[in-house]
All heavy atoms as TSV, in Angstrom:
chain	resi	resn	atom	element	x	y	z
A	1	HIS	N	N	-6.045	-1.748	2.487
A	1	HIS	CA	C	-4.699	-2.305	2.446
A	1	HIS	C	C	-3.748	-1.415	1.663
A	1	HIS	O	O	-4.123	-0.943	0.586
A	1	HIS	CB	C	-4.758	-3.696	1.828
A	1	HIS	CG	C	-5.525	-4.668	2.646
A	1	HIS	ND1	N	-6.852	-4.881	2.451
A	1	HIS	CD2	C	-5.137	-5.509	3.633
A	1	HIS	CE1	C	-7.256	-5.807	3.333
A	1	HIS	NE2	N	-6.240	-6.188	4.075
A	2	ILE	N	N	-2.596	-1.186	2.223
A	2	ILE	CA	C	-1.593	-0.362	1.533
A	2	ILE	C	C	-1.088	-1.154	0.332
A	2	ILE	O	O	-1.146	-0.672	-0.800
A	2	ILE	CB	C	-0.434	-0.014	2.487
A	2	ILE	CG1	C	-0.956	0.790	3.685
A	2	ILE	CG2	C	0.649	0.786	1.723
A	2	ILE	CD1	C	0.022	0.893	4.830
A	3	VAL	N	N	-0.593	-2.353	0.558
A	3	VAL	CA	C	-0.229	-3.261	-0.531
A	3	VAL	C	C	-1.503	-4.062	-0.825
A	3	VAL	O	O	-1.987	-4.791	0.049
A	3	VAL	CB	C	0.939	-4.204	-0.150
A	3	VAL	CG1	C	1.277	-5.117	-1.311
A	3	VAL	CG2	C	2.157	-3.411	0.291
A	4	PRO	N	N	-2.069	-3.916	-2.005
A	4	PRO	CA	C	-3.336	-4.566	-2.283
A	4	PRO	C	C	-3.296	-6.093	-2.128
A	4	PRO	O	O	-2.274	-6.716	-2.445
A	4	PRO	CB	C	-3.620	-4.198	-3.745
A	4	PRO	CG	C	-2.795	-2.984	-3.995
A	4	PRO	CD	C	-1.586	-3.127	-3.132
A	5	ILE	N	N	-4.385	-6.651	-1.641
A	5	ILE	CA	C	-4.504	-8.101	-1.458
A	5	ILE	C	C	-4.303	-8.809	-2.798
A	5	ILE	O	O	-3.852	-9.922	-2.834
A	5	ILE	CB	C	-5.864	-8.417	-0.830
A	5	ILE	CG1	C	-5.912	-7.894	0.613
A	5	ILE	CG2	C	-6.114	-9.937	-0.812
A	5	ILE	CD1	C	-4.914	-8.469	1.579
A	6	SER	N	N	-4.633	-8.142	-3.882
A	6	SER	CA	C	-4.457	-8.759	-5.202
A	6	SER	C	C	-3.008	-9.085	-5.495
A	6	SER	O	O	-2.705	-9.872	-6.360
A	6	SER	CB	C	-5.037	-7.843	-6.304
A	6	SER	OG	O	-4.332	-6.608	-6.336
A	7	ALA	N	N	-2.087	-8.471	-4.728
A	7	ALA	CA	C	-0.638	-8.734	-4.911
A	7	ALA	C	C	-0.140	-9.880	-4.030
A	7	ALA	O	O	1.053	-10.192	-4.033
A	7	ALA	CB	C	0.160	-7.472	-4.574
A	8	GLN	N	N	-1.028	-10.568	-3.333
A	8	GLN	CA	C	-0.628	-11.598	-2.380
A	8	GLN	C	C	0.285	-12.639	-2.987
A	8	GLN	O	O	1.221	-13.102	-2.338
A	8	GLN	CB	C	-1.878	-12.288	-1.779
A	8	GLN	CG	C	-1.532	-13.368	-0.767
A	8	GLN	CD	C	-0.802	-12.829	0.463
A	8	GLN	OE1	O	-1.349	-12.082	1.244
A	8	GLN	NE2	N	0.454	-13.223	0.613
A	9	GLY	N	N	0.089	-13.015	-4.216
A	9	GLY	CA	C	0.882	-14.033	-4.887
A	9	GLY	C	C	2.366	-13.653	-5.022
A	9	GLY	O	O	3.214	-14.531	-5.259
A	10	ASN	N	N	2.667	-12.381	-4.829
A	10	ASN	CA	C	4.049	-11.917	-4.970
A	10	ASN	C	C	4.767	-11.839	-3.583
A	10	ASN	O	O	5.913	-11.399	-3.543
A	10	ASN	CB	C	4.074	-10.532	-5.595
A	10	ASN	CG	C	3.515	-10.535	-6.998
A	10	ASN	OD1	O	3.754	-11.479	-7.751
A	10	ASN	ND2	N	2.736	-9.540	-7.325
A	11	PHE	N	N	4.099	-12.279	-2.521
A	11	PHE	CA	C	4.678	-12.205	-1.202
A	11	PHE	C	C	4.568	-13.515	-0.477
A	11	PHE	O	O	3.597	-14.249	-0.680
A	11	PHE	CB	C	3.942	-11.092	-0.380
A	11	PHE	CG	C	4.178	-9.716	-0.932
A	11	PHE	CD1	C	3.360	-9.201	-1.924
A	11	PHE	CD2	C	5.200	-8.938	-0.456
A	11	PHE	CE1	C	3.569	-7.942	-2.447
A	11	PHE	CE2	C	5.440	-7.657	-0.944
A	11	PHE	CZ	C	4.620	-7.175	-1.971
A	12	ASN	N	N	5.523	-13.775	0.377
A	12	ASN	CA	C	5.520	-15.027	1.173
A	12	ASN	C	C	4.909	-14.847	2.535
A	12	ASN	O	O	4.826	-15.803	3.301
A	12	ASN	CB	C	6.958	-15.524	1.354
A	12	ASN	CG	C	7.579	-15.966	0.006
A	12	ASN	OD1	O	6.873	-16.514	-0.849
A	12	ASN	ND2	N	8.846	-15.713	-0.164
A	13	VAL	N	N	4.449	-13.636	2.829
A	13	VAL	CA	C	3.786	-13.358	4.122
A	13	VAL	C	C	2.386	-12.851	3.799
A	13	VAL	O	O	2.120	-12.339	2.708
A	13	VAL	CB	C	4.554	-12.304	4.957
A	13	VAL	CG1	C	5.922	-12.836	5.371
A	13	VAL	CG2	C	4.714	-10.995	4.219
A	14	LYS	N	N	1.490	-12.989	4.750
A	14	LYS	CA	C	0.116	-12.531	4.554
A	14	LYS	C	C	0.026	-11.031	4.491
A	14	LYS	O	O	0.574	-10.326	5.346
A	14	LYS	CB	C	-0.796	-13.046	5.655
A	14	LYS	CG	C	-0.999	-14.568	5.613
A	14	LYS	CD	C	-2.077	-14.997	6.572
A	14	LYS	CE	C	-3.360	-14.623	5.900
A	14	LYS	NZ	N	-4.539	-15.297	6.317
A	15	LEU	N	N	-0.658	-10.511	3.501
A	15	LEU	CA	C	-0.846	-9.089	3.356
A	15	LEU	C	C	-2.013	-8.608	4.203
A	15	LEU	O	O	-2.143	-7.408	4.452
A	15	LEU	CB	C	-1.086	-8.699	1.894
A	15	LEU	CG	C	0.111	-8.930	0.968
A	15	LEU	CD1	C	-0.260	-8.550	-0.461
A	15	LEU	CD2	C	1.333	-8.169	1.415
A	16	ASP	N	N	-2.872	-9.504	4.632
A	16	ASP	CA	C	-4.023	-9.137	5.446
A	16	ASP	C	C	-3.618	-9.103	6.917
A	16	ASP	O	O	-3.901	-9.979	7.700
A	16	ASP	CB	C	-5.182	-10.138	5.215
A	16	ASP	CG	C	-6.488	-9.574	5.728
A	16	ASP	OD1	O	-6.565	-8.354	5.980
A	16	ASP	OD2	O	-7.457	-10.355	5.873
A	17	CYS	N	N	-2.849	-8.046	7.269
A	17	CYS	CA	C	-2.348	-7.869	8.636
A	17	CYS	C	C	-2.466	-6.393	8.994
A	17	CYS	O	O	-2.568	-5.545	8.113
A	17	CYS	CB	C	-0.906	-8.344	8.741
A	17	CYS	SG	S	0.233	-7.461	7.639
A	18	HIS	N	N	-2.466	-6.103	10.290
A	18	HIS	CA	C	-2.691	-4.684	10.679
A	18	HIS	C	C	-1.568	-3.754	10.216
A	18	HIS	O	O	-1.817	-2.574	10.037
A	18	HIS	CB	C	-2.936	-4.596	12.195
A	18	HIS	CG	C	-1.732	-4.768	13.033
A	18	HIS	ND1	N	-1.331	-6.019	13.492
A	18	HIS	CD2	C	-0.830	-3.903	13.526
A	18	HIS	CE1	C	-0.238	-5.880	14.220
A	18	HIS	NE2	N	0.095	-4.607	14.266
A	19	GLN	N	N	-0.374	-4.293	9.989
A	19	GLN	CA	C	0.714	-3.415	9.493
A	19	GLN	C	C	0.419	-2.891	8.071
A	19	GLN	O	O	0.953	-1.899	7.673
A	19	GLN	CB	C	2.053	-4.183	9.490
A	19	GLN	CG	C	2.579	-4.514	10.857
A	19	GLN	CD	C	2.061	-5.834	11.391
A	19	GLN	OE1	O	1.082	-6.410	10.908
A	19	GLN	NE2	N	2.710	-6.348	12.411
A	20	ASN	N	N	-0.398	-3.616	7.360
A	20	ASN	CA	C	-0.717	-3.270	5.959
A	20	ASN	C	C	-2.094	-2.614	5.794
A	20	ASN	O	O	-2.561	-2.463	4.683
A	20	ASN	CB	C	-0.613	-4.543	5.085
A	20	ASN	CG	C	-0.690	-4.234	3.614
A	20	ASN	OD1	O	-0.156	-3.230	3.145
A	20	ASN	ND2	N	-1.327	-5.107	2.845
A	21	ILE	N	N	-2.695	-2.217	6.891
A	21	ILE	CA	C	-4.023	-1.636	6.822
A	21	ILE	C	C	-4.023	-0.213	7.355
A	21	ILE	O	O	-3.389	0.083	8.357
A	21	ILE	CB	C	-5.055	-2.487	7.666
A	21	ILE	CG1	C	-5.160	-3.889	7.042
A	21	ILE	CG2	C	-6.403	-1.796	7.724
A	21	ILE	CD1	C	-5.988	-4.831	7.862
A	22	ILE	N	N	-4.655	0.663	6.620
A	22	ILE	CA	C	-4.854	2.029	7.080
A	22	ILE	C	C	-6.309	2.392	6.922
A	22	ILE	O	O	-7.042	1.783	6.124
A	22	ILE	CB	C	-3.972	3.055	6.299
A	22	ILE	CG1	C	-4.256	2.968	4.786
A	22	ILE	CG2	C	-2.507	2.836	6.579
A	22	ILE	CD1	C	-3.610	4.108	4.007
A	23	SER	N	N	-6.737	3.367	7.652
A	23	SER	CA	C	-8.105	3.835	7.580
A	23	SER	C	C	-8.115	5.105	6.739
A	23	SER	O	O	-7.394	6.049	6.986
A	23	SER	CB	C	-8.608	4.152	9.011
A	23	SER	OG	O	-9.957	4.531	8.972
A	24	LEU	N	N	-8.960	5.082	5.736
A	24	LEU	CA	C	-9.112	6.221	4.821
A	24	LEU	C	C	-10.590	6.603	4.731
A	24	LEU	O	O	-11.451	5.746	4.779
A	24	LEU	CB	C	-8.604	5.886	3.405
A	24	LEU	CG	C	-7.138	5.574	3.245
A	24	LEU	CD1	C	-6.912	5.087	1.831
A	24	LEU	CD2	C	-6.285	6.758	3.553
A	25	CYS	N	N	-10.840	7.880	4.501
A	25	CYS	CA	C	-12.202	8.290	4.161
A	25	CYS	C	C	-12.537	7.750	2.774
A	25	CYS	O	O	-11.621	7.381	2.022
A	25	CYS	CB	C	-12.348	9.808	4.211
A	25	CYS	SG	S	-11.497	10.681	2.898
A	26	SER	N	N	-13.770	7.675	2.444
A	26	SER	CA	C	-14.173	7.094	1.153
A	26	SER	C	C	-13.629	7.881	-0.026
A	26	SER	O	O	-13.290	7.324	-1.074
A	26	SER	CB	C	-15.685	6.936	1.067
A	26	SER	OG	O	-16.333	8.218	1.126
A	27	THR	N	N	-13.494	9.194	0.115
A	27	THR	CA	C	-12.937	10.000	-0.975
A	27	THR	C	C	-11.491	9.626	-1.264
A	27	THR	O	O	-11.103	9.431	-2.412
A	27	THR	CB	C	-13.052	11.496	-0.618
A	27	THR	OG1	O	-14.452	11.818	-0.415
A	27	THR	CG2	C	-12.470	12.373	-1.727
A	28	CYS	N	N	-10.672	9.532	-0.194
A	28	CYS	CA	C	-9.260	9.166	-0.385
A	28	CYS	C	C	-9.120	7.753	-0.859
A	28	CYS	O	O	-8.241	7.441	-1.710
A	28	CYS	CB	C	-8.480	9.392	0.915
A	28	CYS	SG	S	-8.279	11.144	1.338
A	29	HIS	N	N	-9.927	6.842	-0.356
A	29	HIS	CA	C	-9.906	5.454	-0.822
A	29	HIS	C	C	-10.190	5.364	-2.295
A	29	HIS	O	O	-9.449	4.714	-3.044
A	29	HIS	CB	C	-10.904	4.638	0.004
A	29	HIS	CG	C	-10.918	3.182	-0.375
A	29	HIS	ND1	N	-11.773	2.687	-1.313
A	29	HIS	CD2	C	-10.161	2.153	0.064
A	29	HIS	CE1	C	-11.554	1.384	-1.445
A	29	HIS	NE2	N	-10.571	1.025	-0.597
A	30	ASN	N	N	-11.205	6.053	-2.724
A	30	ASN	CA	C	-11.578	6.030	-4.148
A	30	ASN	C	C	-10.476	6.706	-4.996
A	30	ASN	O	O	-10.208	6.253	-6.112
A	30	ASN	CB	C	-12.916	6.708	-4.373
A	30	ASN	CG	C	-14.050	5.842	-3.916
A	30	ASN	OD1	O	-13.957	4.632	-3.847
A	30	ASN	ND2	N	-15.174	6.478	-3.545
A	31	LYS	N	N	-9.874	7.766	-4.481
A	31	LYS	CA	C	-8.816	8.430	-5.242
A	31	LYS	C	C	-7.656	7.463	-5.471
A	31	LYS	O	O	-7.101	7.401	-6.560
A	31	LYS	CB	C	-8.310	9.681	-4.505
A	31	LYS	CG	C	-7.219	10.375	-5.280
A	31	LYS	CD	C	-6.755	11.642	-4.566
A	31	LYS	CE	C	-5.607	12.263	-5.386
A	31	LYS	NZ	N	-5.121	13.479	-4.794
A	32	LEU	N	N	-7.263	6.719	-4.422
A	32	LEU	CA	C	-6.163	5.766	-4.603
A	32	LEU	C	C	-6.451	4.684	-5.612
A	32	LEU	O	O	-5.608	4.275	-6.385
A	32	LEU	CB	C	-5.802	5.144	-3.248
A	32	LEU	CG	C	-4.892	5.965	-2.358
A	32	LEU	CD1	C	-4.665	5.246	-1.031
A	32	LEU	CD2	C	-3.571	6.287	-3.012
A	33	HIS	N	N	-7.683	4.234	-5.632
A	33	HIS	CA	C	-8.026	3.113	-6.498
A	33	HIS	C	C	-8.437	3.559	-7.926
A	33	HIS	O	O	-8.208	2.812	-8.891
A	33	HIS	CB	C	-9.167	2.284	-5.897
A	33	HIS	CG	C	-8.687	1.378	-4.813
A	33	HIS	ND1	N	-7.941	0.242	-5.050
A	33	HIS	CD2	C	-8.813	1.482	-3.484
A	33	HIS	CE1	C	-7.658	-0.331	-3.912
A	33	HIS	NE2	N	-8.148	0.401	-2.920
A	34	TYR	N	N	-8.984	4.742	-8.068
A	34	TYR	CA	C	-9.546	5.136	-9.333
A	34	TYR	C	C	-9.028	6.475	-9.856
A	34	TYR	O	O	-9.338	6.867	-10.970
A	34	TYR	CB	C	-11.072	5.173	-9.286
A	34	TYR	CG	C	-11.667	3.928	-8.736
A	34	TYR	CD1	C	-12.276	3.904	-7.498
A	34	TYR	CD2	C	-11.597	2.728	-9.451
A	34	TYR	CE1	C	-12.842	2.727	-6.965
A	34	TYR	CE2	C	-12.129	1.544	-8.917
A	34	TYR	CZ	C	-12.726	1.589	-7.695
A	34	TYR	OH	O	-13.275	0.427	-7.163
A	35	GLY	N	N	-8.279	7.188	-9.031
A	35	GLY	CA	C	-7.872	8.550	-9.367
A	35	GLY	C	C	-6.612	8.624	-10.212
A	35	GLY	O	O	-5.916	7.636	-10.413
A	36	MET	N	N	-6.329	9.807	-10.570
A	36	MET	CA	C	-5.091	10.112	-11.336
A	36	MET	C	C	-4.161	10.869	-10.390
A	36	MET	O	O	-4.618	11.437	-9.378
A	36	MET	CB	C	-5.450	10.998	-12.537
A	36	MET	CG	C	-6.498	10.430	-13.466
A	36	MET	SD	S	-5.848	9.417	-14.754
A	36	MET	CE	C	-4.902	10.535	-15.704
A	37	ASN	N	N	-2.892	10.894	-10.675
A	37	ASN	CA	C	-1.914	11.692	-9.888
A	37	ASN	C	C	-1.944	11.312	-8.404
A	37	ASN	O	O	-2.061	12.182	-7.540
A	37	ASN	CB	C	-2.166	13.163	-10.095
A	37	ASN	CG	C	-2.101	13.579	-11.536
A	37	ASN	OD1	O	-1.234	13.102	-12.297
A	37	ASN	ND2	N	-3.029	14.399	-11.952
A	38	ILE	N	N	-1.827	10.019	-8.138
A	38	ILE	CA	C	-1.860	9.571	-6.765
A	38	ILE	C	C	-0.492	9.419	-6.124
A	38	ILE	O	O	-0.361	9.098	-4.965
A	38	ILE	CB	C	-2.598	8.199	-6.626
A	38	ILE	CG1	C	-1.836	7.122	-7.387
A	38	ILE	CG2	C	-4.044	8.322	-7.099
A	38	ILE	CD1	C	-2.274	5.719	-7.051
A	39	ASP	N	N	0.555	9.692	-6.905
A	39	ASP	CA	C	1.922	9.447	-6.455
A	39	ASP	C	C	2.239	10.103	-5.106
A	39	ASP	O	O	2.761	9.454	-4.219
A	39	ASP	CB	C	2.937	9.943	-7.492
A	39	ASP	CG	C	2.810	9.206	-8.821
A	39	ASP	OD1	O	1.677	8.849	-9.231
A	39	ASP	OD2	O	3.823	9.002	-9.472
A	40	GLU	N	N	1.926	11.377	-4.984
A	40	GLU	CA	C	2.244	12.103	-3.755
A	40	GLU	C	C	1.503	11.553	-2.540
A	40	GLU	O	O	2.052	11.340	-1.493
A	40	GLU	CB	C	1.922	13.581	-3.937
A	40	GLU	CG	C	2.351	14.445	-2.777
A	40	GLU	CD	C	2.102	15.913	-3.011
A	40	GLU	OE1	O	2.334	16.395	-4.135
A	40	GLU	OE2	O	1.674	16.584	-2.050
A	41	MET	N	N	0.228	11.263	-2.718
A	41	MET	CA	C	-0.605	10.697	-1.630
A	41	MET	C	C	-0.072	9.325	-1.222
A	41	MET	O	O	0.096	9.064	-0.033
A	41	MET	CB	C	-2.057	10.639	-2.077
A	41	MET	CG	C	-2.986	10.076	-1.034
A	41	MET	SD	S	-4.663	10.028	-1.738
A	41	MET	CE	C	-5.565	9.381	-0.377
A	42	LEU	N	N	0.181	8.490	-2.179
A	42	LEU	CA	C	0.669	7.139	-1.884
A	42	LEU	C	C	2.087	7.186	-1.280
A	42	LEU	O	O	2.371	6.407	-0.367
A	42	LEU	CB	C	0.639	6.278	-3.133
A	42	LEU	CG	C	0.923	4.789	-2.963
A	42	LEU	CD1	C	-0.092	4.155	-1.981
A	42	LEU	CD2	C	0.897	4.092	-4.283
A	43	LYS	N	N	2.923	8.099	-1.757
A	43	LYS	CA	C	4.284	8.222	-1.212
A	43	LYS	C	C	4.221	8.603	0.255
A	43	LYS	O	O	5.001	8.079	1.079
A	43	LYS	CB	C	5.051	9.279	-2.020
A	43	LYS	CG	C	6.467	9.497	-1.550
A	43	LYS	CD	C	7.415	8.488	-2.085
A	43	LYS	CE	C	8.813	8.884	-1.821
A	43	LYS	NZ	N	9.761	7.946	-2.405
A	44	ASP	N	N	3.324	9.504	0.620
A	44	ASP	CA	C	3.179	9.909	2.028
A	44	ASP	C	C	2.757	8.716	2.884
A	44	ASP	O	O	3.336	8.500	3.954
A	44	ASP	CB	C	2.135	11.030	2.120
A	44	ASP	CG	C	2.008	11.585	3.519
A	44	ASP	OD1	O	3.048	11.906	4.133
A	44	ASP	OD2	O	0.885	11.686	4.010
A	45	ILE	N	N	1.802	7.947	2.418
A	45	ILE	CA	C	1.347	6.760	3.149
A	45	ILE	C	C	2.521	5.755	3.262
A	45	ILE	O	O	2.777	5.218	4.351
A	45	ILE	CB	C	0.145	6.078	2.416
A	45	ILE	CG1	C	-1.074	6.981	2.524
A	45	ILE	CG2	C	-0.138	4.699	2.998
A	45	ILE	CD1	C	-2.214	6.598	1.621
A	46	TYR	N	N	3.206	5.522	2.152
A	46	TYR	CA	C	4.354	4.585	2.146
A	46	TYR	C	C	5.412	4.980	3.145
A	46	TYR	O	O	5.862	4.159	3.941
A	46	TYR	CB	C	4.909	4.498	0.733
A	46	TYR	CG	C	6.142	3.654	0.639
A	46	TYR	CD1	C	6.045	2.274	0.564
A	46	TYR	CD2	C	7.406	4.226	0.613
A	46	TYR	CE1	C	7.202	1.468	0.457
A	46	TYR	CE2	C	8.576	3.451	0.516
A	46	TYR	CZ	C	8.430	2.074	0.442
A	46	TYR	OH	O	9.557	1.288	0.368
A	47	GLU	N	N	5.810	6.230	3.110
A	47	GLU	CA	C	6.895	6.665	3.988
A	47	GLU	C	C	6.526	6.568	5.463
A	47	GLU	O	O	7.385	6.263	6.306
A	47	GLU	CB	C	7.297	8.107	3.658
A	47	GLU	CG	C	8.038	8.176	2.303
A	47	GLU	CD	C	8.398	9.582	1.891
A	47	GLU	OE1	O	7.904	10.554	2.494
A	47	GLU	OE2	O	9.175	9.689	0.913
A	48	LYS	N	N	5.259	6.774	5.775
A	48	LYS	CA	C	4.828	6.643	7.185
A	48	LYS	C	C	4.714	5.194	7.650
A	48	LYS	O	O	4.815	4.937	8.852
A	48	LYS	CB	C	3.471	7.332	7.334
A	48	LYS	CG	C	3.567	8.851	7.271
A	48	LYS	CD	C	2.224	9.497	7.393
A	48	LYS	CE	C	2.372	11.017	7.271
A	48	LYS	NZ	N	1.064	11.695	7.233
A	49	ARG	N	N	4.550	4.271	6.708
A	49	ARG	CA	C	4.306	2.880	7.103
A	49	ARG	C	C	5.348	1.888	6.661
A	49	ARG	O	O	5.270	0.696	7.010
A	49	ARG	CB	C	2.921	2.434	6.550
A	49	ARG	CG	C	1.748	3.191	7.128
A	49	ARG	CD	C	1.629	3.072	8.641
A	49	ARG	NE	N	1.266	1.729	9.063
A	49	ARG	CZ	C	0.025	1.286	9.145
A	49	ARG	NH1	N	-0.991	2.056	8.855
A	49	ARG	NH2	N	-0.190	0.045	9.524
A	50	VAL	N	N	6.380	2.319	5.920
A	50	VAL	CA	C	7.336	1.358	5.386
A	50	VAL	C	C	8.047	0.565	6.458
A	50	VAL	O	O	8.244	-0.659	6.314
A	50	VAL	CB	C	8.343	2.053	4.402
A	50	VAL	CG1	C	9.240	3.026	5.124
A	50	VAL	CG2	C	9.150	0.987	3.661
A	51	ALA	N	N	8.413	1.180	7.553
A	51	ALA	CA	C	9.095	0.445	8.641
A	51	ALA	C	C	8.163	-0.621	9.236
A	51	ALA	O	O	8.586	-1.742	9.528
A	51	ALA	CB	C	9.559	1.426	9.720
A	52	SER	N	N	6.903	-0.269	9.405
A	52	SER	CA	C	5.929	-1.236	9.936
A	52	SER	C	C	5.714	-2.391	8.987
A	52	SER	O	O	5.627	-3.541	9.386
A	52	SER	CB	C	4.618	-0.520	10.204
A	52	SER	OG	O	3.652	-1.362	10.776
A	53	LEU	N	N	5.627	-2.085	7.676
A	53	LEU	CA	C	5.491	-3.140	6.673
A	53	LEU	C	C	6.695	-4.083	6.706
A	53	LEU	O	O	6.530	-5.308	6.704
A	53	LEU	CB	C	5.360	-2.530	5.249
A	53	LEU	CG	C	4.084	-1.775	4.946
A	53	LEU	CD1	C	4.192	-1.001	3.650
A	53	LEU	CD2	C	2.888	-2.715	4.938
A	54	ARG	N	N	7.866	-3.533	6.764
A	54	ARG	CA	C	9.102	-4.336	6.775
A	54	ARG	C	C	9.169	-5.180	8.031
A	54	ARG	O	O	9.677	-6.307	7.992
A	54	ARG	CB	C	10.323	-3.431	6.643
A	54	ARG	CG	C	10.451	-2.881	5.249
A	54	ARG	CD	C	11.709	-2.032	5.068
A	54	ARG	NE	N	11.742	-1.535	3.687
A	54	ARG	CZ	C	12.360	-0.423	3.324
A	54	ARG	NH1	N	13.008	0.300	4.250
A	54	ARG	NH2	N	12.334	-0.056	2.066
A	55	SER	N	N	8.666	-4.667	9.161
A	55	SER	CA	C	8.687	-5.443	10.413
A	55	SER	C	C	7.866	-6.714	10.284
A	55	SER	O	O	8.112	-7.679	10.992
A	55	SER	CB	C	8.190	-4.595	11.576
A	55	SER	OG	O	6.774	-4.465	11.550
A	56	LYS	N	N	6.916	-6.707	9.396
A	56	LYS	CA	C	6.057	-7.882	9.137
A	56	LYS	C	C	6.590	-8.744	8.003
A	56	LYS	O	O	6.034	-9.784	7.682
A	56	LYS	CB	C	4.618	-7.420	8.828
A	56	LYS	CG	C	3.611	-8.495	8.704
A	56	LYS	CD	C	3.424	-9.283	9.977
A	56	LYS	CE	C	2.325	-10.315	9.811
A	56	LYS	NZ	N	2.178	-11.181	10.944
A	57	GLY	N	N	7.672	-8.297	7.348
A	57	GLY	CA	C	8.242	-9.059	6.231
A	57	GLY	C	C	7.715	-8.656	4.894
A	57	GLY	O	O	7.930	-9.322	3.902
A	58	ILE	N	N	6.972	-7.543	4.859
A	58	ILE	CA	C	6.448	-7.040	3.592
A	58	ILE	C	C	7.471	-6.014	3.068
A	58	ILE	O	O	7.467	-4.874	3.420
A	58	ILE	CB	C	5.054	-6.386	3.769
A	58	ILE	CG1	C	4.077	-7.382	4.380
A	58	ILE	CG2	C	4.551	-5.832	2.425
A	58	ILE	CD1	C	2.744	-6.766	4.780
A	59	ASN	N	N	8.389	-6.497	2.267
A	59	ASN	CA	C	9.476	-5.697	1.741
A	59	ASN	C	C	9.096	-5.252	0.346
A	59	ASN	O	O	9.050	-6.065	-0.586
A	59	ASN	CB	C	10.801	-6.467	1.751
A	59	ASN	CG	C	11.181	-6.876	3.162
A	59	ASN	OD1	O	11.236	-6.018	4.055
A	59	ASN	ND2	N	11.421	-8.150	3.391
A	60	ILE	N	N	8.861	-3.968	0.197
A	60	ILE	CA	C	8.432	-3.404	-1.073
A	60	ILE	C	C	8.979	-1.993	-1.224
A	60	ILE	O	O	9.026	-1.238	-0.267
A	60	ILE	CB	C	6.880	-3.426	-1.145
A	60	ILE	CG1	C	6.381	-3.032	-2.537
A	60	ILE	CG2	C	6.253	-2.585	-0.051
A	60	ILE	CD1	C	4.901	-3.292	-2.748
A	61	THR	N	N	9.440	-1.669	-2.427
A	61	THR	CA	C	9.875	-0.308	-2.689
A	61	THR	C	C	8.642	0.523	-3.051
A	61	THR	O	O	7.559	-0.004	-3.376
A	61	THR	CB	C	10.862	-0.260	-3.867
A	61	THR	OG1	O	10.166	-0.661	-5.073
A	61	THR	CG2	C	12.067	-1.167	-3.603
A	62	PHE	N	N	8.821	1.833	-3.008
A	62	PHE	CA	C	7.707	2.692	-3.415
A	62	PHE	C	C	7.330	2.446	-4.875
A	62	PHE	O	O	6.152	2.418	-5.199
A	62	PHE	CB	C	8.050	4.188	-3.183
A	62	PHE	CG	C	6.960	5.066	-3.701
A	62	PHE	CD1	C	5.723	5.113	-3.078
A	62	PHE	CD2	C	7.131	5.844	-4.854
A	62	PHE	CE1	C	4.677	5.904	-3.564
A	62	PHE	CE2	C	6.137	6.626	-5.356
A	62	PHE	CZ	C	4.908	6.671	-4.696
A	63	GLU	N	N	8.314	2.280	-5.716
A	63	GLU	CA	C	8.040	2.058	-7.149
A	63	GLU	C	C	7.215	0.773	-7.359
A	63	GLU	O	O	6.316	0.738	-8.191
A	63	GLU	CB	C	9.328	1.982	-7.956
A	63	GLU	CG	C	10.034	3.326	-8.046
A	63	GLU	CD	C	10.744	3.791	-6.748
A	63	GLU	OE1	O	11.018	2.933	-5.866
A	63	GLU	OE2	O	10.963	5.004	-6.614
A	64	GLU	N	N	7.552	-0.266	-6.613
A	64	GLU	CA	C	6.784	-1.531	-6.702
A	64	GLU	C	C	5.336	-1.282	-6.227
A	64	GLU	O	O	4.400	-1.766	-6.871
A	64	GLU	CB	C	7.445	-2.623	-5.871
A	64	GLU	CG	C	8.745	-3.104	-6.449
A	64	GLU	CD	C	9.517	-3.999	-5.481
A	64	GLU	OE1	O	9.424	-3.814	-4.247
A	64	GLU	OE2	O	10.220	-4.912	-5.983
A	65	LEU	N	N	5.204	-0.600	-5.107
A	65	LEU	CA	C	3.874	-0.311	-4.575
A	65	LEU	C	C	3.064	0.474	-5.578
A	65	LEU	O	O	1.911	0.151	-5.878
A	65	LEU	CB	C	3.985	0.447	-3.254
A	65	LEU	CG	C	2.669	0.848	-2.613
A	65	LEU	CD1	C	1.835	-0.378	-2.245
A	65	LEU	CD2	C	2.886	1.702	-1.400
A	66	LEU	N	N	3.666	1.513	-6.132
A	66	LEU	CA	C	2.960	2.351	-7.091
A	66	LEU	C	C	2.498	1.567	-8.317
A	66	LEU	O	O	1.425	1.790	-8.840
A	66	LEU	CB	C	3.870	3.510	-7.531
A	66	LEU	CG	C	3.273	4.568	-8.427
A	66	LEU	CD1	C	2.076	5.222	-7.780
A	66	LEU	CD2	C	4.323	5.613	-8.775
A	67	SER	N	N	3.276	0.582	-8.715
A	67	SER	CA	C	2.909	-0.240	-9.887
A	67	SER	C	C	1.628	-0.991	-9.654
A	67	SER	O	O	0.873	-1.295	-10.609
A	67	SER	CB	C	4.024	-1.193	-10.271
A	67	SER	OG	O	4.124	-2.264	-9.356
A	68	TYR	N	N	1.279	-1.342	-8.424
A	68	TYR	CA	C	0.011	-2.032	-8.142
A	68	TYR	C	C	-1.177	-1.142	-8.279
A	68	TYR	O	O	-2.292	-1.607	-8.408
A	68	TYR	CB	C	0.035	-2.647	-6.733
A	68	TYR	CG	C	1.010	-3.768	-6.565
A	68	TYR	CD1	C	2.004	-3.733	-5.621
A	68	TYR	CD2	C	0.918	-4.909	-7.383
A	68	TYR	CE1	C	2.921	-4.806	-5.462
A	68	TYR	CE2	C	1.817	-5.962	-7.238
A	68	TYR	CZ	C	2.786	-5.901	-6.275
A	68	TYR	OH	O	3.699	-6.924	-6.125
A	69	TYR	N	N	-0.953	0.164	-8.219
A	69	TYR	CA	C	-2.055	1.132	-8.300
A	69	TYR	C	C	-2.222	1.711	-9.715
A	69	TYR	O	O	-3.133	2.457	-9.947
A	69	TYR	CB	C	-1.825	2.282	-7.317
A	69	TYR	CG	C	-2.086	1.878	-5.888
A	69	TYR	CD1	C	-1.109	1.254	-5.106
A	69	TYR	CD2	C	-3.337	2.107	-5.339
A	69	TYR	CE1	C	-1.376	0.885	-3.825
A	69	TYR	CE2	C	-3.603	1.763	-4.022
A	69	TYR	CZ	C	-2.609	1.128	-3.285
A	69	TYR	OH	O	-2.880	0.758	-1.979
A	70	LYS	N	N	-1.324	1.367	-10.626
A	70	LYS	CA	C	-1.420	1.943	-11.991
A	70	LYS	C	C	-2.014	0.900	-12.948
A	70	LYS	O	O	-1.989	-0.225	-12.771
A	70	LYS	CB	C	-0.019	2.336	-12.465
A	70	LYS	CG	C	0.609	3.388	-11.611
A	70	LYS	CD	C	0.397	4.740	-12.131
A	70	LYS	CE	C	0.979	5.769	-11.207
A	70	LYS	NZ	N	1.170	7.050	-11.738
């Protein structure tokens, strides 16, 4: 999930939807969850998917998204 399911309480729409899901290799997945300096990687994902997220009603800025990963 791009926007973590743990953030569900902050949204009025379900985060468990295909607009909020991407496929990552285990290395990239682990880097996002446990790594340092993920800003660039997460920004790239965000920019590619922000329109799709918004189409589902998941309105989030990059800064808000990044805060869930820190």
